[in-house]
N, C-alpha and C positions, 0 to 999 in steps of 0.2 A: 914418255920419260926422256927419250932421246931429244925430241924437240925442246922440252923445257931445259934440259941440261945445256944445249947449244945457246939457247936464249940467255940463260944465266951466265954462260961463259962469254957473252956478247960477241958471238962469233956469227957475223952476217953471211959469211961465205959458206959455212956449214949449214946454216938455216936455209939459205936459198937453194943449196944443193938438194935438199929434201923435197923440192917442189918440181913437178913435171914441167916441161917447157910450155905446155898449154894451160897451166894452172891458173885459177883466179884467186885473189886474196882480198878480203875486206878486213883490213886491220881495225883494231879496237877503236882507235881514235882517228882513223884516216878518213878524210873526206872524199877520197877517190878509190875506185877499184883498180887494183893491180892486176893486169891481165897479160903481161909479158915477162919473160925472165928478167929483163932490165928493171921493170916496174916492182917485181917481188924483191929483187936485190936492193933497189933503192930504198924501199920500205924498210928493210932490215938494216941497211947502212944507217939510216936516220935513227931508228930505234935503238940499235946497239951502241950508237955513239952518244945517246942522250946523257946529260950530266945535270944532276946526279944520276947514276945508273938506276935502270928499271930492273927488277927481279920478278920471277913468277914462281908460284907454288901451285901445283896441280891438285884439284879437289877430286870430286866425283868424275868417273870415267865409265862410259858405256860404249862397248865396241861390238860390231857386227861384221862378220866376214861372209861375203857372197861370192864364191869362186874366185875370180881375179880381183874383185873389188871389196872394199871395206869402208865402213863409216865409223867414225869415233866422235863422240859428243859428250860434253860435260862442263864442268866449271874449273875455272882456275882464278887465282887472285894475284893480281899485280901489285907490287909494293914500290914505293919511292920515298925515301926519307921518312919512313915510318908510317906513311899514309897508305892505306889499303884500298884496292880498287877491285871489288868482286866483279868477275866477268864469266861469260859463258862462250862456248866454242863449238864449232863442228868442223870436222875434217872429212873429205871424201878422198879415198886413196885407191890406187891401182897397183897391182903387182906386175912389174915390168921385168924384162930380161936383166935389168940392173937393180932389182930389188923394189920395195914398195916406195911409191912416190905420191906426195900430196897433189891432188888435181883440183881440190876446191877447199878454201879455209875461210870460214867466216867467224869473226870474233866481235862481241859487243858487251857493253856494260850490263851487268846483272840487274834487273829492276828490283827495287825494294819490294818485299812481301806486302800485300794489302793487309 
């Protein structure tokens, strides 16, 4: 919910701050893997400045906590000018001295059901 709120606020700085310095990010429509803090920030700078704006609504969420680590997976739907883009995601997170941070994020289009 916090990630989606920052996304819908178009706040690249807040989004990038949620990621660990060693995080990797496969953006939904990105041809490249972001694997540095600068790469993660650049991805969100581009996404958050898109015009017309892109919004996200979170759907199904499945979370698992394992000591200092957690996984979160589910669906979300991006929208832009009334067009919907169903997608899926997974996050791996670690509990640090500064709170939970994303260490891996993968997002891709949700395939149509057969």
